[in-house]
VMD Tcl script that draws the C-alpha trace (Angstrom):
set ca {
  {16.85 0.64 -1.46}
  {17.32 -2.96 -2.99}
  {18.21 -3.33 -6.74}
  {15.93 -5.29 -9.20}
  {18.74 -7.76 -9.55}
  {18.77 -8.34 -6.01}
  {15.29 -8.91 -5.86}
  {15.62 -11.25 -8.71}
  {18.69 -13.45 -6.98}
  {16.50 -13.47 -3.81}
  {13.46 -14.66 -5.71}
  {15.32 -17.19 -7.61}
  {17.04 -18.53 -4.36}
  {13.48 -18.48 -2.50}
  {11.72 -20.38 -5.34}
  {14.72 -23.12 -5.01}
  {13.75 -23.41 -1.27}
  {16.22 -20.95 0.52}
  {14.54 -19.59 3.62}
  {16.77 -16.58 4.04}
  {16.19 -15.56 0.53}
  {12.42 -16.05 1.38}
  {12.82 -13.59 4.29}
  {14.53 -11.00 2.39}
  {11.73 -11.25 -0.19}
  {8.95 -10.90 2.29}
  {10.82 -7.82 4.19}
  {11.18 -5.99 0.91}
  {7.67 -6.60 -0.45}
  {6.01 -5.63 2.57}
  {5.92 -1.75 1.98}
  {5.14 -2.31 -1.61}
  {2.14 -4.80 -0.68}
  {0.73 -2.51 2.00}
  {0.73 0.54 -0.25}
  {-1.05 -1.23 -3.04}
  {-3.58 -2.84 -0.13}
  {-4.21 0.90 1.28}
  {-5.58 1.62 -2.63}
  {-7.45 -1.34 -2.76}
  {-8.65 -2.44 0.67}
  {-11.10 -0.73 3.26}
  {-8.85 1.05 5.65}
  {-9.80 -1.87 8.18}
  {-8.84 -4.62 5.97}
  {-5.34 -3.28 5.10}
  {-3.20 -4.95 7.41}
  {-5.04 -8.66 7.05}
  {-4.88 -8.36 3.39}
  {-1.04 -7.78 3.63}
  {-0.62 -10.79 6.23}
  {-2.65 -13.06 3.94}
  {-0.73 -12.17 0.93}
  {2.60 -12.79 2.63}
  {1.54 -15.97 3.97}
  {0.35 -16.93 0.38}
  {3.92 -15.59 -0.98}
  {5.97 -17.85 1.82}
  {3.37 -21.00 1.12}
  {3.20 -21.26 -2.67}
  {6.30 -19.42 -4.24}
  {7.77 -22.82 -5.09}
  {4.96 -23.56 -7.39}
  {5.16 -20.27 -9.04}
  {6.10 -21.61 -12.63}
  {6.87 -18.24 -14.35}
  {9.03 -15.91 -12.31}
  {8.93 -12.96 -14.78}
  {5.56 -12.53 -13.68}
  {6.26 -12.71 -9.96}
  {5.08 -8.97 -9.24}
  {1.98 -9.26 -11.23}
  {1.16 -12.65 -9.28}
  {1.50 -10.92 -5.94}
  {-0.31 -8.05 -6.43}
  {-3.12 -10.36 -7.70}
  {-3.25 -12.28 -4.60}
  {-3.42 -8.78 -2.56}
  {-6.46 -7.47 -4.64}
  {-8.00 -10.89 -4.27}
  {-7.82 -10.78 -0.55}
  {-8.99 -7.17 -0.64}
  {-11.86 -8.16 -2.13}
  {-12.60 -11.26 -0.18}
  {-12.42 -9.48 2.96}
  {-14.55 -6.54 1.32}
  {-17.25 -9.03 0.74}
  {-16.90 -10.23 4.02}
  {-17.40 -7.08 5.97}
  {-20.33 -6.04 3.42}
  {-21.84 -9.59 3.73}
  {-21.79 -10.07 -0.03}
  {-22.11 -13.01 -2.06}
  {-18.44 -13.88 -2.98}
  {-19.18 -13.94 -6.77}
  {-21.19 -10.92 -6.82}
  {-18.68 -8.28 -7.65}
  {-21.01 -5.93 -9.20}
  {-22.65 -5.59 -5.50}
  {-19.43 -4.91 -3.88}
  {-18.35 -2.40 -7.02}
  {-22.06 -0.66 -6.56}
  {-21.44 -0.13 -2.80}
  {-18.13 1.58 -3.26}
  {-19.69 3.80 -6.30}
  {-21.98 4.97 -3.81}
  {-19.24 6.86 -2.03}
  {-17.26 9.69 -3.16}
  {-13.62 9.94 -2.08}
  {-14.30 12.61 0.09}
  {-17.72 10.93 1.68}
  {-15.39 8.03 2.44}
  {-13.03 10.27 4.47}
  {-15.64 11.96 6.38}
  {-17.41 8.78 7.29}
  {-13.81 7.26 8.16}
  {-13.29 10.65 10.23}
  {-16.57 10.30 12.19}
  {-16.12 6.52 12.56}
  {-12.52 7.52 14.21}
  {-14.19 10.09 16.53}
  {-16.81 7.39 17.81}
  {-14.14 5.13 19.02}
  {-13.19 5.14 22.87}
  {-9.49 6.54 23.28}
  {-7.99 3.52 24.05}
  {-9.09 1.85 20.87}
  {-8.18 4.81 18.87}
  {-4.69 5.18 20.16}
  {-3.86 1.63 19.05}
  {-5.74 2.01 15.86}
  {-3.86 5.12 15.02}
  {-0.44 3.80 15.91}
  {-0.84 0.66 13.79}
  {-2.59 2.13 10.83}
  {-1.30 5.61 10.44}
  {1.99 5.72 12.12}
  {2.64 1.92 10.99}
  {4.18 0.81 14.25}
  {4.57 -2.91 14.91}
  {2.51 -4.68 17.41}
  {5.60 -4.94 19.75}
  {6.24 -1.25 19.29}
  {2.82 -0.08 20.37}
  {2.93 -2.22 23.14}
  {6.17 -1.03 24.42}
  {5.07 2.56 23.62}
  {1.60 1.91 25.50}
  {2.76 -0.82 28.29}
  {0.73 -3.71 26.81}
  {1.65 -6.96 25.84}
  {0.99 -8.30 22.50}
  {-2.04 -9.86 23.04}
  {-3.66 -6.80 24.28}
  {-2.34 -4.70 21.57}
  {-4.14 -7.09 19.09}
  {-7.07 -7.64 20.94}
  {-7.54 -3.61 20.84}
  {-6.54 -3.39 17.31}
  {-9.19 -6.14 16.34}
  {-11.95 -4.40 18.38}
  {-11.31 -0.90 17.18}
  {-11.57 -2.66 13.45}
  {-14.87 -4.15 14.11}
  {-16.19 -1.10 16.03}
  {-14.98 1.13 12.61}
  {-16.48 -1.34 10.37}
  {-19.93 -1.53 12.33}
  {-20.10 2.37 12.55}
  {-19.27 2.31 8.48}
  {-21.69 -0.23 7.47}
  {-24.25 0.88 9.87}
}
mol new
graphics top color blue
foreach p $ca { graphics top sphere $p radius 0.5 }
foreach p [lrange $ca 0 end-1] q [lrange $ca 1 end] { graphics top cylinder $p $q radius 0.2 }
display resetview
């Protein structure tokens, strides 16, 4: 586990342009960002939101003026990405926050769990296997490929197709 002082040191160094410090920050913040995204995003959008947040961090860290509010800024990036992805999936107007909130309000946590379980059960086994390994066991694309004897593009393709199928099932 890293101490807050290490994070602050890496943040200052990365802000000044140090690539190694930026890599450490990306590695250290990834689990926090993922947990936050799991609470804010549709399950099928978690990885996309995390990836986009890390890209935004890497691209725009040098332009952050107030490093004291870095964590807040980073979690706002994740929240914004979750909303953007949710609106895309739900085909909502990007400025229609109320419509997204209304859709989410119509589902209880129990009904979402049941719908998700049904969606997962509807997947063909080879798609379900990849999705479970990535989203529930949190294996990397490389680890999934090694375990299943697939190359990375095949794993990514199956994962993408599985997520599309889950979205279609949930929104049907």
